[in-house]
C-alpha positions in Angstrom: 20.0 121.0 -140.2 23.9 119.7 -140.8 25.7 120.1 -143.6 29.0 119.9 -144.9 31.4 121.8 -147.8 33.0 119.6 -150.2 35.0 120.8 -152.8 33.2 124.2 -152.5 29.7 122.1 -152.4 27.2 122.1 -149.5 26.1 118.9 -148.9 23.1 118.8 -146.7 21.9 116.2 -144.2 20.8 113.6 -144.6 22.2 112.7 -147.9 19.7 111.1 -150.6 19.9 108.5 -153.5 17.0 108.3 -155.6 18.3 105.7 -158.1 20.8 103.0 -157.8 20.8 99.1 -159.2 22.7 96.7 -156.6 24.4 93.1 -156.5 25.7 91.5 -153.7 27.5 88.0 -152.9 27.9 87.2 -149.6 30.3 84.9 -147.7 30.8 82.5 -144.6 34.3 83.1 -144.0 36.7 82.3 -141.0 35.9 84.4 -138.6 39.5 84.5 -137.1 40.9 85.5 -140.6 37.9 88.5 -140.5 39.0 89.4 -137.1 42.6 89.9 -138.4 41.5 92.0 -141.2 39.5 94.1 -139.2 42.6 94.9 -136.5 42.7 98.1 -136.9 38.9 99.1 -136.1 37.6 98.9 -132.5 35.2 96.1 -133.3 34.5 92.5 -133.3 32.9 90.7 -136.3 29.3 88.7 -135.3 30.1 85.1 -135.2 26.8 83.8 -136.8 28.1 80.0 -136.5 31.0 79.0 -135.0 34.1 80.4 -136.3 32.0 81.9 -139.2 31.7 85.5 -139.9 29.6 87.2 -143.0 31.6 89.2 -145.4 29.9 90.8 -148.4 31.3 91.9 -151.6 28.7 94.3 -153.2 29.1 96.7 -156.5 26.4 99.8 -157.7 25.4 101.5 -160.0 24.2 105.3 -158.4 22.1 107.1 -161.2 20.6 109.7 -158.9 21.9 111.0 -155.7 23.1 113.8 -153.8 26.6 113.0 -154.4 26.4 112.8 -158.4 26.2 109.6 -160.6 28.8 106.9 -160.1 29.7 103.1 -159.5 31.0 102.0 -156.4 32.1 98.5 -154.9 32.3 97.6 -151.5 33.8 94.9 -149.1 32.1 94.8 -145.7 31.5 92.8 -142.9 28.5 91.9 -140.2 30.2 93.4 -136.8 28.7 93.3 -133.2 27.5 96.9 -131.9 30.5 98.8 -130.1 28.3 98.5 -126.8 27.8 94.3 -127.1 31.7 93.3 -126.4 33.0 90.6 -128.1 31.8 87.0 -128.0 32.6 83.7 -129.5 29.5 81.7 -131.2 29.1 78.2 -128.8 26.7 76.4 -131.2 24.0 77.9 -134.0 21.5 78.6 -131.1 24.2 80.9 -129.5 24.8 82.4 -132.4 21.2 82.7 -133.4 20.4 84.3 -129.8 23.2 86.6 -129.8 22.0 87.9 -133.1 18.4 88.4 -132.0 20.1 90.1 -128.8 22.4 92.4 -130.0 21.7 92.7 -133.5 24.3 93.6 -135.9 25.8 96.4 -138.1 27.5 96.6 -141.6 31.3 97.6 -141.3 32.5 98.8 -144.5 35.9 97.7 -144.8 36.6 98.9 -148.2 34.6 101.3 -150.9 36.8 102.0 -153.9 34.4 104.7 -156.4 35.1 106.1 -159.8 34.9 109.5 -159.4 36.4 112.3 -157.2 33.6 114.3 -155.5 31.7 110.9 -154.0 35.0 109.8 -152.5 35.9 113.4 -150.7 32.4 113.4 -149.3 32.6 109.7 -148.2 35.7 110.2 -146.4 35.2 113.7 -145.0 31.4 113.0 -143.6 31.3 109.6 -142.7 34.5 108.5 -142.8 34.1 106.0 -145.1 37.3 104.0 -146.7 36.5 105.6 -150.2 39.6 105.7 -152.4 39.2 106.0 -156.9 39.6 102.7 -158.7 38.5 101.3 -161.8 34.8 100.1 -161.8 33.8 98.3 -164.9 30.1 97.4 -164.6 27.5 95.5 -166.9 24.0 95.4 -165.8 22.2 94.8 -168.5 23.0 91.5 -169.6 21.1 88.5 -167.3 24.4 88.1 -165.5 25.3 91.3 -164.0 29.3 91.3 -163.8 31.8 93.9 -162.0 35.2 94.3 -162.6 37.6 96.3 -160.4 41.1 97.6 -161.1 43.1 99.5 -158.8 46.6 101.5 -159.6 46.6 99.4 -162.8 46.0 96.0 -161.4 43.2 93.5 -161.0 41.5 93.5 -157.7 38.6 91.0 -158.8 36.1 90.4 -161.5 32.8 89.5 -159.7 29.8 87.3 -162.1 26.1 87.6 -160.4 23.2 85.2 -161.5 20.3 87.2 -160.6 18.0 84.7 -158.7 13.7 84.2 -158.2 11.8 87.5 -156.8 11.5 88.1 -153.5 9.9 90.7 -151.1 11.7 94.1 -150.6 11.9 95.8 -148.1 14.8 96.2 -145.6 15.2 97.8 -142.1 17.4 100.8 -141.1 21.0 99.6 -140.5 24.0 101.2 -138.7 26.7 101.2 -140.9 30.4 101.2 -139.2 33.3 103.0 -140.6 37.4 103.4 -139.4 38.9 106.2 -140.5 42.2 108.4 -139.3 41.9 106.2 -136.1 38.2 107.5 -135.8 35.2 104.9 -135.5 31.8 106.0 -136.4 28.4 105.1 -136.7 25.9 106.1 -139.3 22.0 105.7 -139.8 21.4 104.2 -143.5 17.8 103.2 -144.6 17.7 101.2 -148.0 14.3 101.1 -149.9 15.0 97.8 -152.1 12.8 97.5 -155.3 12.8 94.5 -158.0 14.8 92.7 -155.2 16.0 88.9 -156.8 18.1 86.6 -154.5 19.6 83.0 -154.5 21.8 80.7 -152.4 25.0 80.5 -154.3 24.9 82.4 -157.6 28.9 84.2 -157.6 31.6 83.5 -159.9 34.6 85.6 -158.6 38.2 85.6 -160.1 40.6 87.4 -158.1 43.9 89.8 -158.9 47.3 90.5 -157.9 45.9 93.6 -156.0 46.3 93.4 -152.3 43.1 93.5 -151.7 42.5 90.3 -153.6 45.4 88.6 -151.6 43.3 90.0 -148.5 40.3 88.5 -149.7 41.6 85.3 -150.5 43.4 84.9 -147.0 39.8 85.1 -146.1 39.2 82.0 -147.9 37.9 83.7 -151.1 37.2 82.2 -154.2 34.3 80.1 -152.5 30.7 79.2 -153.3 28.5 82.5 -152.3 25.9 82.1 -149.1 23.8 84.1 -151.0 24.0 86.8 -154.1 21.2 89.2 -153.9 20.3 92.2 -157.1 17.9 95.0 -156.3 17.0 96.9 -159.8 15.9 100.2 -158.3 17.1 100.8 -154.3 17.0 104.1 -152.9 19.2 105.2 -150.0 18.9 107.4 -147.1 22.7 108.5 -145.3 22.4 110.3 -141.4 24.6 111.8 -139.7 27.4 110.3 -138.3 28.4 110.0 -135.0 31.8 109.6 -133.3 32.5 106.6 -131.3 34.5 106.8 -128.2 37.5 104.8 -127.9 36.8 101.7 -125.1 
């Protein structure tokens, strides 16, 4: 069983999250702009529609996990598996067929957190691009809100309105990361409960931080394709594998 020494503390794999609350907003963005954002990695975005890629903004309150309690914000993109090569969708049908043939993974582009231990563990174990930031989560009201600041500058203010109850359950997913020149793939299992979803449902205000500028170049703020909330989520993060350069 693999283990990692982080700040003098042994973290044994897999890492378990026993209680978390998550809110996310999914956007259709320009695929060429998304490719420019991910140019530093070895991966290509999934074109779910011709010229369109998926970008997800999410905020999470970790109440009980092997990496302690903390708040997290994430920017992720749907990407093609490394062995699937590069492909541009010519039509809606070709995009759907490509998804069915190769599936998709989540590339974690930016992952600020508000606690030092999880930041170091995330970077050292999985190569997740964790940084320290101020993450103000307001989850007790009907509208779920995240105000994110980094280095004293506003990155964004994201408000999500929960939708109608939908069945839970989620298939295992591959999470990809690229840090210090190394691309990694991590098997990630989620077990959501109390799930609500709706089309639209998000209001976003961008600040003056460089990440906000990056999001604006993707076309945000705009109407979300879909928003999802889960009041109780358990997760398992497995030992990562390094992906060789093509």
